[in-house]
C-alpha positions as CSV (number, residue, x, y, z in Angstrom):
1,M,64.9,53.2,-84.9
2,K,61.6,51.7,-86.1
3,T,63.4,50.4,-89.1
4,V,66.0,48.6,-86.9
5,L,63.3,47.1,-84.7
6,F,61.4,45.9,-87.8
7,C,64.5,44.3,-89.2
8,L,65.2,42.6,-85.9
9,L,61.7,41.2,-85.8
10,L,62.0,39.8,-89.3
11,L,65.4,38.3,-88.4
12,S,64.0,36.7,-85.3
13,A,61.0,35.2,-87.2
14,Y,63.4,33.9,-89.9
15,A,65.6,32.3,-87.3
16,A,62.7,30.7,-85.6
17,S,61.3,29.3,-88.8
18,A,64.8,28.1,-89.8
19,Q,65.1,26.1,-86.5
20,S,61.6,24.5,-87.0
21,F,61.4,21.2,-88.7
22,R,59.9,21.2,-92.2
23,I,58.3,18.1,-93.7
24,S,59.2,16.9,-97.2
25,P,57.0,15.7,-100.0
26,Q,58.2,12.1,-99.3
27,D,56.9,12.4,-95.8
28,T,53.3,13.0,-96.9
29,Q,53.4,10.3,-99.5
30,R,54.2,7.5,-97.0
31,K,51.4,5.7,-95.4
32,E,53.4,5.3,-92.1
33,S,56.2,7.4,-90.7
34,F,58.1,7.6,-87.4
35,V,58.2,11.1,-85.8
36,L,61.0,11.4,-83.2
37,M,60.4,14.2,-80.6
38,R,62.9,16.0,-78.6
39,D,61.7,14.4,-75.3
40,G,62.6,11.0,-76.8
41,T,59.1,9.8,-77.6
42,V,58.1,8.5,-81.0
43,L,54.8,9.2,-82.8
44,K,53.8,6.6,-85.4
45,G,51.3,7.5,-88.1
46,Q,50.7,9.1,-91.5
47,I,52.0,12.7,-92.1
48,L,49.2,14.7,-93.6
49,R,50.4,18.3,-93.7
50,Q,52.2,21.1,-92.0
51,D,50.5,24.4,-91.3
52,S,53.0,27.0,-90.2
53,S,54.5,25.5,-87.0
54,I,52.0,22.6,-86.6
55,I,52.4,19.1,-88.2
56,S,49.2,17.0,-88.5
57,V,49.6,13.2,-88.1
58,R,46.9,10.6,-88.5
59,R,47.6,7.7,-86.1
60,R,46.4,4.1,-86.4
61,G,42.7,4.0,-85.8
62,G,42.0,7.4,-87.3
63,D,42.9,9.5,-84.3
64,M,44.6,12.8,-85.1
65,S,47.7,14.3,-83.4
66,F,49.1,17.7,-83.8
67,V,52.7,18.4,-82.9
68,E,54.8,21.6,-82.9
69,A,57.5,21.6,-85.6
70,D,60.2,22.9,-83.3
71,Q,59.7,19.8,-81.1
72,V,60.4,17.4,-83.9
73,V,63.9,15.9,-84.4
74,S,63.3,13.8,-87.4
75,I,60.7,12.0,-89.6
76,S,61.6,8.7,-91.3
77,D,60.1,5.5,-92.6
78,K,62.2,3.4,-90.2
79,E,62.1,3.1,-86.5
80,P,64.7,5.6,-85.1
81,E,67.9,4.5,-83.6
82,E,66.8,6.2,-80.3
83,M,64.0,3.7,-80.0
84,R,66.1,0.6,-80.1
85,P,67.0,-0.7,-76.7
86,A,70.6,-1.3,-76.0
87,E,71.7,-2.6,-72.6
88,P,75.2,-1.4,-71.7
89,A,78.0,-3.8,-72.5
90,N,79.2,-3.9,-68.9
91,G,75.8,-5.1,-67.7
92,S,75.0,-2.0,-65.6
93,Y,72.7,1.0,-65.7
94,Q,71.9,4.0,-63.5
95,V,68.8,4.8,-61.4
96,F,68.0,8.5,-61.4
97,V,66.0,9.5,-58.3
98,F,64.2,12.9,-58.5
99,R,63.2,15.1,-55.6
100,D,59.5,14.3,-56.1
101,G,60.2,10.6,-55.5
102,T,59.9,9.5,-59.2
103,Q,62.7,7.4,-60.8
104,I,64.0,6.5,-64.2
105,E,66.4,3.8,-65.2
106,G,69.0,4.3,-68.0
107,T,72.4,5.5,-69.0
108,F,73.9,9.0,-68.9
109,V,74.4,10.5,-72.3
110,K,75.4,14.1,-71.8
111,R,74.9,17.2,-69.6
112,D,75.0,20.9,-70.4
113,S,74.3,24.0,-68.4
114,T,70.5,23.6,-68.5
115,M,69.7,19.9,-69.2
116,I,70.8,16.3,-68.5
117,T,70.2,13.8,-71.3
118,V,69.6,10.1,-70.3
119,R,68.9,7.1,-72.6
120,K,66.2,5.0,-70.8
121,R,66.4,1.3,-70.8
122,N,63.8,1.0,-73.5
123,G,66.1,3.1,-75.8
124,R,64.3,6.4,-75.7
125,L,66.0,9.6,-74.8
126,T,64.7,11.8,-72.0
127,Y,65.7,15.2,-70.7
128,F,65.5,16.9,-67.3
129,E,66.9,19.9,-65.5
130,P,69.8,19.2,-63.1
131,E,68.2,20.8,-60.1
132,L,65.4,18.2,-60.2
133,L,67.8,15.3,-59.6
134,L,68.3,14.1,-56.0
135,K,70.8,11.3,-56.6
136,S,71.8,8.5,-59.0
137,D,72.9,5.0,-58.3
138,S,74.7,2.5,-60.5
139,V,73.1,-1.0,-60.6
140,S,74.3,-4.2,-62.2
141,T,71.9,-6.0,-64.4
142,L,73.6,-9.2,-63.4
143,T,72.2,-8.9,-59.9
144,T,68.8,-10.4,-58.9
145,V,67.9,-7.4,-56.7
146,P,65.9,-4.7,-58.5
147,V,66.4,-1.2,-57.4
148,N,63.0,0.4,-58.0
149,K,60.8,-2.4,-56.6
150,H,60.8,-4.1,-53.2
151,R,64.2,-2.7,-52.2
152,N,64.9,-1.8,-48.6
153,R,63.3,1.6,-48.5
154,F,64.4,2.2,-44.9
155,P,68.2,1.9,-44.9
156,T,68.3,4.4,-42.0
157,W,66.8,1.9,-39.5
158,M,68.0,-1.5,-38.4
159,L,65.7,-2.8,-35.6
160,T,66.0,-0.7,-32.5
161,G,69.1,1.0,-33.8
162,Q,70.2,3.0,-36.9
163,T,72.8,3.0,-39.6
164,A,74.7,6.0,-40.9
165,Y,72.5,6.4,-43.9
166,N,70.4,9.6,-43.6
167,P,66.6,9.7,-44.5
168,E,65.9,11.2,-47.9
169,K,65.4,14.9,-47.9
170,G,61.8,16.1,-47.7
171,R,60.4,12.7,-46.7
172,F,58.5,11.6,-43.6
173,Y,59.0,8.1,-42.1
174,Y,57.1,6.2,-39.5
175,R,58.3,3.2,-37.5
176,N,56.5,1.1,-34.9
177,T,58.2,-1.6,-32.7
178,W,56.3,-4.2,-30.7
179,L,53.1,-2.3,-31.5
180,L,54.1,0.0,-28.6
181,L,56.8,2.5,-29.6
182,N,56.0,5.0,-32.4
183,E,58.7,7.0,-34.1
184,F,58.4,9.7,-36.7
185,T,61.5,10.9,-38.8
186,Y,61.8,13.7,-41.3
187,G,64.8,14.4,-43.6
188,I,65.4,18.1,-43.5
189,T,68.4,18.1,-45.8
190,K,70.5,15.4,-47.5
191,F,72.6,15.3,-44.4
192,W,70.3,16.3,-41.5
193,S,67.2,14.8,-40.1
194,V,65.1,15.0,-36.9
195,S,63.0,12.4,-35.0
196,A,60.5,12.1,-32.2
197,N,58.9,9.0,-30.6
198,F,56.2,8.3,-28.1
199,V,54.6,5.3,-26.5
200,T,51.2,4.0,-27.4
201,P,49.0,5.3,-24.5
202,I,48.3,1.9,-22.8
203,P,47.7,2.7,-19.1
204,Y,50.0,0.2,-17.4
205,L,52.9,1.2,-19.7
206,L,52.7,4.9,-18.6
207,V,54.1,4.0,-15.2
208,R,56.6,1.4,-16.2
209,E,60.3,2.0,-16.8
210,T,60.4,-0.5,-19.7
211,Y,58.2,-2.5,-22.0
212,A,60.7,-5.0,-23.4
213,G,60.7,-7.6,-20.7
214,G,60.8,-7.2,-16.9
215,G,64.0,-5.4,-15.8
216,S,65.5,-4.9,-19.2
217,A,65.4,-1.3,-20.4
218,Y,67.2,-1.8,-23.7
219,V,64.1,-0.3,-25.2
220,Q,62.7,2.3,-22.9
221,N,59.1,3.4,-23.1
222,N,59.9,7.1,-22.6
223,S,59.2,9.6,-25.3
224,S,62.3,11.3,-26.8
225,I,63.5,13.7,-29.4
226,S,66.6,13.3,-31.5
227,T,68.6,14.7,-34.4
228,R,71.3,13.3,-36.7
229,F,74.0,14.6,-39.0
230,S,75.3,12.3,-41.7
231,A,78.1,12.6,-44.3
232,A,79.2,10.4,-47.3
233,L,82.9,9.8,-47.0
234,G,82.8,7.8,-50.2
235,Q,80.5,5.8,-52.4
236,Y,80.3,3.0,-49.8
237,V,81.4,4.7,-46.6
238,H,79.0,6.8,-44.6
239,A,79.4,8.4,-41.1
240,A,76.7,9.9,-38.8
241,V,76.4,11.4,-35.4
242,T,73.0,11.2,-33.5
243,V,71.9,13.0,-30.4
244,S,68.8,12.2,-28.4
245,Y,67.1,13.4,-25.2
246,R,64.6,11.6,-23.0
247,Q,63.1,12.1,-19.5
248,P,63.4,8.6,-17.9
249,Y,60.8,7.5,-15.4
250,G,61.9,8.4,-11.9
251,Y,64.5,11.0,-12.9
252,P,64.2,14.5,-11.5
253,Q,62.2,16.7,-13.8
254,G,64.3,18.7,-16.2
255,K,67.4,16.5,-15.7
256,G,66.8,13.8,-18.3
257,E,69.6,11.9,-20.1
258,G,71.2,12.5,-23.5
259,T,72.4,9.7,-25.7
260,F,75.2,10.3,-28.2
261,R,76.1,7.8,-31.0
262,G,78.8,7.8,-33.6
263,L,78.1,5.5,-36.5
264,L,80.2,4.2,-39.4
265,T,78.4,2.2,-42.2
266,L,80.4,0.3,-44.8
267,G,78.6,-0.8,-47.9
268,S,75.5,0.2,-50.0
269,S,72.1,1.0,-48.6
270,Q,71.0,-2.6,-49.3
271,N,74.0,-4.5,-48.0
272,N,76.2,-3.0,-45.3
273,L,77.9,-3.3,-41.9
274,T,77.5,-0.7,-39.2
275,L,79.9,-0.1,-36.4
276,G,79.3,2.5,-33.7
277,Y,80.0,3.8,-30.2
278,G,77.3,5.2,-27.8
279,L,77.4,7.2,-24.7
280,V,74.5,7.9,-22.3
281,A,75.0,10.9,-19.9
282,T,72.9,12.7,-17.4
283,R,73.2,15.4,-14.7
284,A,70.5,13.8,-12.6
285,R,71.3,12.7,-9.0
286,F,69.4,10.5,-6.7
287,L,68.7,11.3,-3.0
288,I,68.5,8.4,-0.5
289,Y,66.8,9.1,2.8
290,Y,67.5,6.9,5.8
291,N,67.7,6.9,9.6
292,P,71.0,5.4,10.7
293,P,70.5,3.3,13.8
294,Y,73.9,3.9,15.4
295,Y,75.4,7.1,14.0
296,S,73.2,9.9,14.8
297,S,75.7,12.4,13.4
298,A,75.5,10.9,9.9
299,P,73.5,13.0,7.4
300,P,70.0,11.8,6.8
301,V,70.3,12.2,3.1
302,Y,72.9,10.9,0.6
303,S,73.1,12.2,-3.0
304,Y,74.3,9.8,-5.7
305,G,75.3,10.8,-9.2
306,I,74.3,8.5,-12.1
307,P,77.5,7.4,-13.9
308,N,77.8,7.6,-17.7
309,R,77.1,4.5,-19.6
310,S,78.8,3.5,-22.9
311,F,78.2,0.7,-25.4
312,L,79.4,-0.6,-28.8
313,I,77.1,-1.1,-31.8
314,V,77.4,-3.8,-34.4
315,G,74.8,-4.1,-37.1
316,L,74.4,-6.0,-40.4
317,V,72.0,-5.5,-43.3
318,Q,72.0,-8.1,-46.1
319,K,69.6,-8.3,-49.0
320,L,68.5,-12.0,-49.4
321,S,66.1,-11.6,-52.3
322,P,64.1,-8.8,-54.1
323,G,61.6,-8.6,-51.3
324,L,63.5,-9.9,-48.3
325,T,66.3,-8.3,-46.1
326,L,68.2,-9.8,-43.2
327,I,68.9,-7.4,-40.4
328,S,71.0,-8.0,-37.2
329,D,71.2,-5.3,-34.6
330,N,73.5,-5.8,-31.6
331,Q,74.9,-3.8,-28.6
332,I,77.6,-4.6,-26.1
333,R,77.8,-2.7,-22.8
334,L,81.3,-1.4,-21.8
335,D,80.6,0.1,-18.4
336,N,79.8,-1.4,-15.0
337,V,76.2,-2.5,-14.9
338,N,73.4,-3.0,-12.3
339,F,73.2,0.6,-11.1
340,Y,69.6,1.5,-12.1
341,V,66.6,0.2,-13.9
342,D,68.1,0.1,-17.4
343,T,71.5,-1.3,-16.5
344,N,70.7,-4.9,-15.9
345,W,71.6,-6.2,-19.3
346,K,75.2,-6.7,-20.6
347,T,74.6,-7.6,-24.3
348,S,71.7,-7.4,-26.6
349,L,71.4,-9.5,-29.7
350,S,68.7,-9.4,-32.4
351,A,68.0,-10.7,-35.9
352,A,64.9,-10.2,-38.1
353,L,63.7,-10.5,-41.7
354,R,62.4,-7.4,-43.3
355,I,59.6,-8.0,-45.8
356,D,60.2,-5.1,-48.3
357,R,57.4,-3.5,-50.2
358,P,57.4,-0.3,-52.4
359,R,56.4,2.0,-49.5
360,H,56.4,0.0,-46.3
361,A,58.0,-3.0,-44.7
362,F,57.4,-5.6,-41.9
363,D,60.1,-6.8,-39.5
364,L,59.7,-10.2,-37.9
365,G,62.4,-11.8,-35.8
366,L,63.9,-12.4,-32.4
367,F,65.3,-10.0,-29.8
368,G,67.4,-11.3,-26.9
369,Y,69.5,-9.9,-24.1
370,V,72.1,-11.3,-21.7
371,N,71.7,-10.1,-18.1
372,A,74.7,-9.0,-16.2
373,G,76.4,-10.9,-13.4
374,E,73.9,-12.8,-11.2
375,Y,70.9,-10.8,-12.3
376,R,68.1,-12.9,-13.6
377,V,64.7,-12.1,-15.3
378,N,62.1,-14.8,-14.7
379,G,65.0,-17.0,-13.5
380,K,66.9,-16.8,-16.8
381,R,70.1,-15.1,-17.5
382,V,69.4,-15.0,-21.3
383,N,65.9,-13.8,-22.3
384,I,64.6,-14.0,-25.8
385,L,61.5,-12.1,-27.1
386,P,59.7,-12.0,-30.4
387,Y,60.4,-8.9,-32.4
388,V,57.7,-7.2,-34.5
389,G,58.2,-3.9,-36.4
390,Y,56.5,-1.9,-39.1
391,N,58.0,0.8,-41.3
392,L,56.1,3.2,-43.5
393,L,57.1,5.9,-46.0
394,I,54.6,8.7,-45.8
395,G,53.9,10.5,-49.0
396,K,54.9,9.5,-52.6
397,P,56.8,6.2,-52.8
C-alpha cells in the first residue's frame, strides 16, 4: 500500500511539473520578452531564471517580478496576439455586469463548466466564474451613448411613476421629488423589489392631503409601502405588477387604500415606451351627520362608500446624449371624478430632463394637470408646476 501511495505521489508531482511552463535558453538570452499570463495580462521584461515553479523577471527600471510557472501561457519576443485590440466587425461589443457592481466591456470567447472567457476591448483575455455574472448587454460602437458612463442608472423610475424595469438585485435606491417626498427602494431579487416612502417632516404638510398644488392630489403626501414583481418577456419587452398601500389623510384608521398597477415597457433601459393601467381601491366609508329640517324620520347618519378609481399610464424615456435623458410621465383618469380630495384632476402631464451621472441623477422639468369639469385651482383649469427630482444609487456604482 505504501508503495502504491508513493508511486501516486511521484506521478502527481510529475504531472504538475509537466503542466508548468518551462523557459528555454533563448528566453534568458533576450533583453526583453513578453510573458502572457492566464488572466490575460502581459508582463514585459527580461527573463532571468526559473527556480522550480517560480520565474524571475526584471522589468524596466530594475524592478523584479516573480510569477508562478503554471500561470504562464507563453513567453515570446513579440507582443502576443491576445494583446492586440480588435473591435468586432459588426461594430458591437458586450458589457458584462457583475453582482458586486463592477463591469467589463468586451466580446464573449467561450464558456465551460467553471469559467467564462471574455476578450476585453483592449485585446486582453479575462476569466471569471459564471455565478459572479449578473447580466450582459450588447452595445453598438456606432452609437454615441456609452453604457458604463453617464447612462440612465434609474430605469425603474420615470418622474412620479415607474417603468416595468426592476431595480438591480442587492441594490438600494433613493429618490426625492419636490424636496418633499422621500422614497427608498431595494432589489431583493432580479424580479422582485420593495419600496417605502415618507414625507419630509415639515409641520404644515403633516396636516394637508396633498403637496403638489391646492386641490390636486396626484402626488399625495402620505407615507406608503409597496412591492413589485417584474418579468422579462423578451430582450426588449418587460412586464411588471406593483402593489402599494397608504393611509390617506381623513380615512378611517386601518382602512387605507391600495393601488395596483400593471405595466408593460417596450424598448431598452435607456430608450423605451411604458403603457399601464392602474386601479385604486379601498374599503373605507364616510359617515355624514346632519339634522334634516323636514323629515324627522330620516336617519341622522349616512354612510358613503368610496368608489374605485382607475387610470391609464403612458410614459416615455429617450436618451438624448451621453449625460441627458428625456422623460415624460402621464396619466389619464378613466372614472368619474370630483368625489374626494384627490379626484379633482382628470389628466396629468409631465416632462423633464434627467441629468445622468455615474451614481446619481437630477430631474428638472414641468408637471401639469388638467382639472375635471368646472373645478378650478387658483382660477385655472390647467395648472403647471416646476418639477424637481433627485435620484441616488446607494453603495457601489
